[in-house]
Structures are given as structure tokens and as C-alpha cells.
C-alpha positions as CSV (number, residue, x, y, z in Angstrom):
1,M,-14.3,-9.9,47.2
2,S,-11.7,-11.5,45.0
3,R,-10.5,-15.2,45.3
4,D,-7.1,-14.0,46.7
5,S,-8.6,-11.8,49.4
6,T,-8.2,-14.5,52.1
7,A,-4.6,-15.3,51.3
8,G,-3.3,-12.9,53.9
9,L,-4.4,-13.0,57.5
10,A,-5.7,-9.5,57.3
11,G,-7.9,-10.3,54.3
12,F,-9.1,-13.5,55.9
13,L,-10.2,-11.5,59.0
14,E,-11.9,-9.0,56.8
15,A,-13.8,-11.7,55.1
16,V,-14.7,-13.1,58.5
17,R,-15.9,-9.7,59.6
18,D,-17.9,-9.1,56.4
19,G,-19.3,-12.6,56.2
20,L,-19.9,-13.5,59.8
21,G,-20.1,-10.2,61.5
22,L,-17.2,-11.1,63.8
23,D,-14.7,-8.2,64.1
24,L,-11.6,-10.0,65.3
25,T,-8.1,-8.6,65.8
26,E,-5.0,-10.6,64.6
27,E,-4.3,-11.4,68.3
28,Q,-7.8,-12.8,68.7
29,A,-7.2,-14.9,65.5
30,A,-4.7,-16.9,67.5
31,A,-7.0,-17.4,70.5
32,D,-8.9,-20.7,71.1
33,F,-12.5,-20.5,69.8
34,D,-13.7,-20.8,73.4
35,Q,-12.2,-17.4,74.1
36,L,-13.8,-15.6,71.2
37,P,-16.8,-13.4,72.1
38,D,-20.1,-14.7,70.7
39,W,-18.5,-17.7,69.0
40,D,-20.7,-20.8,68.5
41,S,-20.8,-23.8,66.2
42,V,-23.1,-22.1,63.7
43,H,-20.2,-19.7,63.0
44,L,-18.0,-22.6,62.0
45,L,-20.5,-23.8,59.5
46,R,-21.0,-20.3,58.1
47,L,-17.2,-19.9,58.0
48,L,-16.9,-23.2,56.0
49,M,-19.4,-21.9,53.4
50,L,-17.7,-18.5,53.3
51,L,-14.2,-19.9,52.7
52,E,-15.4,-22.3,50.0
53,R,-17.1,-19.5,48.2
54,E,-14.2,-17.1,48.6
55,T,-11.4,-19.6,47.6
56,G,-13.4,-21.6,45.1
57,R,-12.1,-24.8,46.8
58,S,-13.5,-27.4,49.1
59,V,-12.3,-27.2,52.7
60,P,-11.9,-30.5,54.4
61,V,-14.5,-30.5,57.2
62,S,-12.5,-33.0,59.4
63,R,-9.5,-30.7,59.3
64,L,-11.6,-27.7,60.0
65,L,-13.1,-29.3,63.1
66,E,-9.6,-30.1,64.4
67,A,-8.6,-26.4,64.2
68,R,-8.7,-24.5,67.5
69,S,-8.3,-20.9,66.2
70,M,-9.0,-18.7,63.2
71,R,-5.2,-18.6,62.6
72,E,-5.2,-22.4,62.3
73,I,-8.1,-22.3,59.9
74,H,-6.4,-19.6,57.8
75,S,-3.3,-21.8,57.6
76,L,-5.4,-24.8,56.6
77,V,-7.1,-22.8,53.8
78,T,-3.9,-21.1,52.5
79,T,-1.7,-24.2,52.6
80,E,-3.2,-27.6,52.8
81,G,-6.6,-26.5,51.4
82,R,-5.0,-26.2,48.0
83,D,-4.7,-30.0,47.8
84,T,-8.5,-30.5,48.0
85,R,-9.5,-29.3,44.5
């Protein structure tokens, strides 16, 4: 997967599906993590590693922990995450 594959929400969700085995719709991406089927804290750690590998950038863990949905994490990675190099 290329470094730009997570820039769009669809590519981000594809990376989540391929990397974590979570097949989420764009509507589910906006849902609170508590509402996602099979979501647990291990997924968050795996997501952090996946995003750092896919983007080639560090993802601020404190900001990741504040996010309440996949859409918020996507926004973090595509906008504010660029400041963490």
C-alpha cells in the first residue's frame, strides 16, 4: 500500500480493513468506538502502528487517545499528523 493510500477516508478504511480485519462503512467511521462491533483497545494500538507504517510519520498517542471515532483519527492523521515529523 502506498504512503498516500490513507489520505482519503475510503483509503483509510481500506487500510483499516486490510490491517486490522475491521470492515467498516463510512457511516461507521463517524460512530463512537463503543458502537463499533468487536472494537477493543488492542485495535487502537494496532491502528497506531498501521498508521505510522502507512504514513511514515509518528502519530501523537495523546491525540489518538482523545479521538472518539475513526473519522477523528483519519482527520488527525491527514491534517495535524503532518506536524509530527
